[in-house]
Every structure is written in C-alpha cells, then in structure tokens.
C-alpha positions in Angstrom: 82.2 -18.2 -4.9 78.5 -16.6 -5.0 79.0 -17.3 -1.1 82.3 -15.4 -0.7 81.0 -12.4 -2.8 78.2 -12.5 -0.3 80.2 -12.0 3.0 82.5 -9.7 1.2 79.6 -7.6 0.6 78.0 -7.8 4.0 81.4 -7.1 5.2 81.7 -3.7 3.8 77.8 -2.7 4.4 79.2 -3.7 8.2 82.0 -1.4 7.8 79.8 1.4 6.4 77.2 1.2 8.8 79.9 1.2 11.7 81.4 4.1 10.4 77.8 6.0 10.0 76.9 5.1 13.7 80.5 6.9 14.7 79.5 9.8 12.7 76.0 10.5 14.5 77.7 9.4 18.0 80.5 12.1 16.8 77.5 14.9 15.8 76.1 14.5 19.4 78.7 15.5 21.0 79.5 18.6 18.5 75.6 19.2 18.8 75.6 19.1 22.8 79.0 21.1 23.0 77.2 24.2 21.0 74.0 23.7 23.5 76.8 24.3 26.2 78.8 26.7 24.6 75.8 29.0 24.0 74.8 28.5 27.5 77.0 27.8 30.2 74.0 26.8 32.5 72.8 24.2 30.1 73.1 20.5 31.8 72.3 22.2 35.3 69.7 19.6 35.4 71.0 16.6 33.3 69.5 16.4 29.4 68.8 13.7 27.7 67.3 14.1 23.7 67.4 12.5 20.6 67.7 13.7 16.5 68.4 12.2 13.0 71.0 12.6 11.1 70.5 11.8 8.2 69.0 8.0 7.9 70.7 7.6 11.4 70.2 8.5 14.5 71.5 9.7 18.0 70.5 9.6 21.9 72.6 12.3 23.8 73.1 12.7 27.5 74.6 15.6 29.4 75.4 16.0 33.0 77.1 18.7 34.7 79.1 18.9 37.9 81.1 22.0 39.5 84.5 22.4 40.7 84.0 24.9 42.7 88.4 24.9 43.9 88.6 26.0 40.1 85.4 27.8 39.3 85.0 25.3 36.1 81.8 23.6 35.5 82.6 20.1 33.9 80.2 18.3 31.5 80.0 15.0 30.5 78.7 14.3 27.2 77.3 10.6 26.2 76.5 10.1 22.5 75.0 7.1 21.0 74.7 6.8 17.5 72.7 4.2 15.9 73.0 3.3 12.4 71.2 -0.1 11.1 72.1 -3.0 13.5 75.3 -0.7 14.5 76.1 1.2 17.5 79.0 3.4 18.3 79.4 5.3 21.8 81.5 8.5 22.4 82.0 10.0 25.4 82.9 13.7 25.5 84.3 15.8 29.0 83.8 19.8 28.4 85.1 22.2 31.0 83.7 25.6 31.1 85.0 28.3 33.1 82.1 30.0 35.5 83.3 33.3 35.3 84.6 33.9 31.4 82.5 30.8 29.9 85.7 29.2 28.1 85.0 26.1 27.0 87.3 23.6 26.2 87.2 19.9 25.0 89.3 17.8 27.6 88.5 14.2 26.4 86.6 12.4 23.7 87.0 8.8 23.8 84.7 6.1 22.0 83.4 3.4 24.6 82.0 0.0 24.1 78.5 0.2 24.0 76.6 -2.1 26.7 
C-alpha cells in the first residue's frame, strides 16, 4: 500500500509538472505574439530568447516569411516550456497584414518534443 501511494503521488506530480510545462509554452507563444503585434518587423531576422515563468522556464523561437501575393507576413513561433523533468512544445502560426498590421492567430498546435 505504501508503494501504491508513492506511485499515485508521483503520477499526480508528473501531471502537474506536465500542465505547468504546457502553461509555460503557451506563455511563450503569448509573449511572442505581443512582440509581433507591437512591431510587425519583429522576426525579420530569426529571434531566439528564453525567460522564466515562476519556477519554470520557456524558450521561444520566432521566424518570419513574406507572402508577397497576399502582402502578409507569416510568423512561426516555436515555444518550449520546461517544468521539472517535463517538457511541452507549442507551435503557433500568425499572419500580419503588411499594410495595416492586423494580426491573426492562424493556428496553435501542441507538437511532440524531440
């Protein structure tokens, strides 16, 4: 029964760490989106940065391509959250109208961590 209690407690901790890592990854996407919305030229050169989210951490990579026919910048944000031994990754695609600066979140997906 002590062994069962240990595994149940470990399982709960693992789930909490996984949720915290996912939250850190989502926070990274949100941070990058704010940077893009405040400066549509952000990411003209690849941007890579890291920061802390409470006790956890996140690394963010932002790249941009220009879709000339649509006059739209397409940003790809890869955000990886770390909490304890757990890691979660999210990939977001945002589009920004070159003329108006209007920003849209086109997709947000969780990706396997390699």
